[in-house]
C-alpha positions as CSV (number, residue, x, y, z in Angstrom):
1,M,86.9,111.5,40.2
2,A,90.2,110.3,41.6
3,L,91.5,111.6,44.9
4,C,93.7,110.6,47.8
5,L,92.3,111.2,51.3
6,M,94.3,109.7,54.2
7,I,93.8,109.2,57.9
8,S,95.8,107.3,60.5
9,V,93.9,105.3,63.2
10,S,95.0,103.5,66.3
11,V,93.4,100.1,67.3
12,L,95.2,99.7,70.6
13,G,91.7,99.5,72.2
14,Q,91.4,96.0,70.9
15,S,93.9,94.3,73.1
16,E,93.2,90.7,72.2
17,I,91.8,88.5,69.4
18,K,89.1,85.9,70.1
19,Y,89.3,83.4,67.3
20,E,88.0,79.8,67.0
21,G,87.4,79.6,70.7
22,E,90.8,80.9,71.8
23,T,92.0,84.2,73.1
24,I,95.3,85.0,71.3
25,N,97.5,87.8,69.8
26,R,97.4,90.1,72.8
27,I,98.9,93.6,72.9
28,D,99.4,95.7,76.0
29,K,98.6,99.4,76.5
30,D,101.9,100.3,74.8
31,G,101.2,98.3,71.7
32,K,103.7,95.5,72.7
33,K,102.9,91.9,71.9
34,Y,102.6,89.4,74.7
35,G,101.2,86.0,75.5
36,V,100.5,83.3,72.9
37,W,100.4,84.5,69.3
38,K,99.0,82.3,66.6
39,L,99.0,83.0,62.8
40,F,97.3,81.1,60.1
41,D,97.0,80.4,56.4
42,K,93.8,78.4,56.4
43,D,94.0,77.6,52.7
44,K,97.4,75.9,53.1
45,G,96.8,74.4,56.5
46,I,99.6,76.5,58.0
47,K,99.7,77.6,61.7
48,I,102.6,79.5,63.4
49,V,102.7,79.5,67.2
50,V,105.0,81.6,69.5
51,K,104.9,83.0,72.9
52,M,105.9,86.7,73.5
53,E,106.6,89.3,76.1
54,N,107.2,93.0,75.5
55,D,107.4,92.4,71.8
56,A,110.2,89.7,72.1
57,F,109.9,86.0,71.5
58,T,110.0,84.0,74.7
59,S,109.6,80.6,73.0
60,N,110.9,79.0,69.9
61,I,108.7,79.7,66.8
62,D,106.8,76.5,65.8
63,Y,105.5,76.1,62.2
64,Y,102.8,73.6,61.5
65,R,101.0,72.2,58.5
66,N,97.8,70.3,59.1
67,E,98.6,70.2,62.8
68,Q,101.9,68.5,62.3
69,R,105.0,70.4,63.4
70,I,107.4,70.9,60.5
71,V,109.9,73.5,61.6
72,S,111.0,75.1,64.9
73,Q,113.0,78.3,64.8
74,D,115.2,79.4,67.7
75,K,113.8,82.3,69.7
76,T,117.2,84.0,70.1
77,D,119.1,83.0,67.0
78,P,116.6,83.0,64.0
79,G,119.3,81.4,61.8
80,K,118.9,78.1,63.8
81,Y,116.1,75.7,63.0
82,H,115.0,72.2,63.7
83,F,113.3,70.3,60.8
84,Y,111.0,67.5,62.0
85,V,111.5,64.1,60.3
86,D,109.1,61.5,61.6
87,S,108.4,63.8,64.6
88,K,112.1,63.9,65.4
89,P,113.9,67.3,65.3
90,V,116.9,67.5,63.0
91,P,119.1,70.6,63.4
92,V,119.4,72.6,60.1
93,K,120.3,76.0,58.8
94,I,119.7,77.9,55.6
95,I,122.6,78.7,53.2
96,V,122.8,80.4,49.9
97,E,124.5,78.8,47.0
98,N,124.5,80.4,43.5
99,D,121.7,82.8,44.6
100,K,119.6,79.9,45.7
101,R,118.5,79.1,49.3
102,K,119.2,75.6,50.6
103,V,118.5,73.9,53.8
104,V,121.4,71.8,55.1
105,Q,122.0,69.7,58.2
106,E,124.9,70.2,60.6
107,N,127.1,67.9,58.6
108,G,126.5,70.0,55.5
109,K,124.2,67.5,53.8
110,A,121.3,69.1,52.1
111,L,117.7,68.0,52.8
112,D,116.1,66.2,49.9
113,E,113.9,68.2,47.4
114,K,110.6,67.2,49.1
115,S,111.9,68.2,52.6
116,Q,113.3,71.5,51.2
117,E,109.8,72.3,49.9
118,A,108.1,71.3,53.1
119,F,110.6,73.5,55.1
120,F,110.1,76.7,53.1
121,S,106.4,76.3,52.5
122,V,105.5,76.9,56.2
123,L,107.6,79.9,57.0
124,E,105.2,82.6,55.8
125,V,101.7,83.7,56.2
126,K,100.0,86.8,54.8
127,T,97.8,89.4,56.5
128,M,94.3,88.0,57.1
129,Y,90.9,89.3,58.1
130,Y,89.8,86.9,60.8
131,G,87.1,84.7,59.4
132,G,88.1,85.3,55.8
133,E,86.9,87.2,52.8
134,S,83.3,86.3,53.3
135,V,83.2,87.7,56.8
136,L,85.0,90.8,55.7
137,R,82.5,91.4,52.9
138,R,79.6,90.9,55.4
139,F,81.2,93.4,57.7
140,L,81.5,96.0,55.0
141,A,78.0,95.4,53.7
142,N,76.4,95.7,57.1
143,A,78.4,98.8,57.9
144,S,77.5,100.6,54.7
145,S,73.8,99.7,54.7
146,G,71.2,102.4,55.4
147,D,69.0,104.9,53.8
148,W,71.5,107.3,52.2
149,D,70.6,110.5,50.5
150,N,72.8,109.5,47.5
151,S,74.4,106.5,46.2
152,A,78.2,106.2,46.0
153,S,80.9,103.8,45.0
154,L,84.3,104.2,46.6
155,Q,87.7,102.5,46.5
156,L,89.8,102.5,49.7
157,R,93.3,101.4,50.5
158,W,95.0,101.0,53.9
159,S,97.9,99.6,55.7
160,I,97.9,96.7,58.2
161,D,100.6,97.2,60.8
162,K,102.7,94.6,62.6
163,N,100.1,94.1,65.3
164,G,97.3,93.8,62.7
165,G,96.0,97.3,63.2
166,V,94.4,99.3,60.4
167,E,96.2,102.6,59.6
168,N,96.9,105.1,56.8
169,I,93.4,104.8,55.3
170,K,93.2,106.3,51.8
171,V,90.2,107.0,49.6
172,I,91.7,106.5,46.2
173,K,88.5,106.8,44.1
174,S,85.1,108.2,44.8
175,D,82.1,109.3,42.8
176,N,80.5,111.1,45.8
177,E,82.9,112.9,48.1
178,A,80.2,113.6,50.6
179,L,80.4,110.0,51.7
180,N,84.2,109.8,51.8
181,E,84.4,110.5,55.6
182,K,81.7,107.8,56.3
183,A,83.7,105.2,54.3
184,I,86.8,106.1,56.3
185,Q,84.9,105.7,59.5
186,I,83.8,102.2,58.5
187,I,87.4,101.1,57.9
188,Q,88.4,102.8,61.2
189,K,85.9,100.5,63.1
190,M,87.3,97.4,61.5
191,P,88.7,94.9,64.1
192,R,92.4,94.0,64.1
193,W,93.7,91.8,61.4
194,Q,96.3,89.1,61.5
195,P,99.6,90.7,60.5
196,G,101.9,89.1,58.0
197,F,104.8,86.9,59.2
198,S,107.8,85.6,57.4
199,N,110.7,83.6,58.8
200,G,110.7,85.0,62.3
201,R,109.5,88.5,61.5
202,F,106.2,90.3,61.7
203,L,105.4,92.2,58.5
204,K,103.2,95.1,57.5
205,G,100.7,94.6,54.7
206,M,98.4,96.5,52.3
207,Y,94.8,95.9,51.4
208,S,92.2,97.6,49.2
209,T,88.5,97.1,48.7
210,G,85.4,98.8,47.4
211,I,82.5,100.2,49.4
212,R,79.0,101.0,48.0
213,F,76.3,103.2,49.5
214,M,72.8,102.8,48.1
215,A,70.3,105.7,48.2
216,G,67.1,104.9,50.1
């Protein structure tokens, strides 16, 4: 049976993220970002670091790969960058020629192909459940365990907002509607995710997963 059941949920109660020994990615009571924000793509070795206050950048945005700073983006003018060559910052900007983006220095000279690739490769990270897919699966398995009267298999989809909060939870497929609300409650209790980020902008994301309940 296919259906679409939706609920919105606020996660403002989780005001900070504790990850790998650090406290990061804070939001205040009004849902505004402040303090040090760090975003990661562990598979690619990417880390993005910026300081914030009242949802605004208060430092330049630094993009790293394997702990080496590759790009710094201006906090007030996101079109201005520094590309690091041998740890030295080179002022650059992005231009578009023939529908293709290109990174050029102040004198108009384009970066070489390898440097272009390095520049663009660090500007974006996707939404992420802190700890990765294995930790997410463990959370779902633990939350759905128990002696249920009936078995059920459900598919859910939800949005991840620009603070990493889970919202707009939808049950898109269920073979036992009696457990739909329980499945939604499990997703509601999920901790904040890492939001997406691309070239100076926080992004929303989407995610879907299955949950199984086993009869006792």
